[in-house]
C-alpha positions as CSV (number, residue, x, y, z in Angstrom):
1,X,18.7,9.7,-44.9
2,X,21.8,10.5,-43.0
3,X,22.9,7.9,-40.4
4,X,23.1,10.9,-38.0
5,X,19.4,11.7,-38.0
6,X,18.2,12.6,-34.6
7,X,15.4,11.0,-32.6
8,X,13.0,13.9,-32.9
9,X,13.2,13.7,-36.7
10,X,12.4,10.0,-36.7
11,X,9.6,10.5,-34.2
12,X,8.1,13.0,-36.6
13,X,8.4,10.5,-39.5
14,X,6.7,7.8,-37.4
15,X,3.8,10.2,-36.5
16,X,3.4,11.3,-40.2
17,X,3.5,7.7,-41.4
18,X,0.8,6.6,-38.9
19,X,-1.4,9.5,-40.1
20,X,-0.9,8.6,-43.7
21,X,-2.5,5.7,-45.7
22,X,0.8,4.6,-46.9
23,X,2.5,1.3,-46.2
24,X,5.8,1.5,-44.2
25,X,7.7,0.5,-47.3
26,X,6.1,3.1,-49.6
27,X,6.6,5.9,-46.9
28,X,10.3,5.0,-46.5
29,X,10.8,5.0,-50.3
30,X,9.1,8.4,-50.7
31,X,11.2,10.0,-47.9
32,X,14.5,8.3,-48.6
33,X,14.5,6.4,-45.3
34,X,16.1,2.9,-45.1
35,X,13.3,0.5,-44.0
36,X,15.4,-1.2,-41.3
37,X,16.2,2.2,-39.7
38,X,12.5,3.1,-39.8
39,X,11.6,-0.2,-38.2
40,X,14.3,0.2,-35.5
41,X,12.9,3.6,-34.5
42,X,9.3,2.5,-34.7
43,X,10.0,-0.4,-32.3
44,X,12.2,1.8,-30.1
45,X,9.5,4.5,-29.7
46,X,6.7,2.0,-29.1
47,X,8.7,0.2,-26.4
48,X,9.7,3.5,-24.8
49,X,6.1,4.5,-24.5
50,X,5.1,1.1,-23.1
51,X,7.8,1.4,-20.4
52,X,6.7,4.9,-19.6
53,X,3.0,3.8,-19.3
54,X,3.8,0.9,-17.0
55,X,6.5,2.6,-14.8
56,X,4.2,5.4,-13.7
57,X,1.2,3.4,-12.7
58,X,0.2,2.7,-9.1
59,X,-0.4,-0.8,-8.1
60,X,-3.2,-1.6,-5.6
61,X,-2.1,-3.3,-2.4
62,X,-4.4,-5.4,-0.4
63,X,-3.8,-5.3,3.4
64,X,-4.6,-8.4,5.3
65,X,-6.2,-8.4,8.8
66,X,-4.4,-9.8,11.7
67,X,-3.5,-13.5,11.2
68,X,-1.8,-15.8,13.6
69,X,0.6,-17.0,10.8
70,X,1.7,-13.4,10.3
71,X,2.3,-12.7,14.0
72,X,5.8,-14.0,14.0
73,X,6.8,-11.6,11.2
74,X,5.1,-8.5,12.5
75,X,7.4,-5.7,13.4
76,X,7.3,-4.3,17.0
77,X,6.3,-0.8,15.8
78,X,2.6,-0.8,14.8
79,X,3.4,2.1,12.4
80,X,5.6,-0.1,10.2
81,X,4.3,-2.0,7.2
82,X,6.2,-5.0,5.9
83,X,5.7,-5.8,2.3
84,X,6.9,-9.1,0.9
85,X,7.2,-9.6,-2.8
86,X,6.4,-13.0,-4.4
87,X,10.1,-13.7,-5.0
88,X,10.9,-13.1,-1.3
89,X,12.0,-9.5,-1.3
């Protein structure tokens, strides 16, 4: 396999390998792919899809009722919502 193979070609190989009953080593040997290159792209594509899945999800937010301890931090405009992250942001 040429070191200049594009991502789409490797994505196709990953898909075909998953559909086959072959081990990764046998698939690579049959298609002339270096196993470490195959493993690199397999990991890259799986982490890319994991990031895409998590980055597009909405996170539920629970709004608290009026609390005396929150009064000091309440903005003067009632239409403003202040959100504080666990790390202080």
